N, C-alpha and C positions, 0 to 999 in steps of 0.2 A: 416626518409627520408635519402636515400642513393643516392648520385650523383643527387640530385634534383628529385628523383623518390620515391614516397611513396610506402612502401612495406606492405602488409597485414601480420600481425603477431599475435601470440596468445595474446599478451598483449592488443592489441586493442579490440579484441573480448571479452576478460575477463573484460576489463574496461567497455565496453558497457553492458555486462551481469550484472556486479556488480551494475552499476547505475540503471538498470532496476529492479533488486531485491530490492535495497534500496528504490526506489520510491514505489514499490508495498507494501513493508512492512510499510512504512510511511503512505501510503494511507489506509491500512487496520487496522492500530493500534488503532485509536480512537474508531471505532465500536467494535473491539474485546475486548479492555480494558473495555469499558462500559458494554458489555455483561458479561464479567468475573466478574466484581465488582457487578453488579446487581444479577447475578446468585449466588454469594457467600452470599449476604444479604438475598436473598429469601431462600436459603438452610438453613441458620441459623434460619430464621423465621419458616420454615417448621419443622425443627428439634425441636425447642423449643415448638411449638404448636402441634406437631404431626399431622399436615395436610399433606397428601400425594396426593394432587391434581396436575395432570400434567399441566393443563392450568395455574395454579398459577405461575409456573416458566416460562412459555412461554410468556405470555402477558407482564409482566414487562421488560423482556429482549428485546422484540420487540419494546416497547415504548422507552427504553433507547438507543437502536441502532438508531432508527429514530431521537431521540433528539440529539444524538451525531453527526449524519450526518448533521442536521440543524445547529448545533453550529460550527462544524469544517468544514462545506462545503466550505466556501470561501478559507480557508487555503488549503484544498485538491484540489480545482480547481486551485489555484495559483501554487501548486506543480506540478500538471499535465501539466499545460500550460508551465511551465519552462522546464519540461522534454521533452515535445514534441518540443518546440522551439529548445532546444539543439540538439535533434535528427535530426530535419530538417536542422539545420545549418551545422551539420557534415555529412549529407547525400551525398553531392557532393564529399567530400573527401573519404568517404567510397566507393562510386560507382567508383571513379577514381582508388582507390587502387584495387578493385576487377576486373577491366577491364584490368589491366596490366598483 
């Protein structure tokens, strides 16, 4: 703020971008980590039993991702609501800065 006037600056844009990237990474992490761990276990099982069935790796990953979404869903919803709340609260400030 300079002389009572907000100025649009690269720091504001980078801060908004950083928060959006952090939120998207946190939202995708539970599903990706569960798919990674399940894929690792299925690959070890396939290598030890010499089964090379493609659906054997897909179905457990799908089940684990759906399970992780059910388990972490309330936390993910809370995270999204907080991000959108923060964005809507700051929207008048951002619009005011862009109109100057």
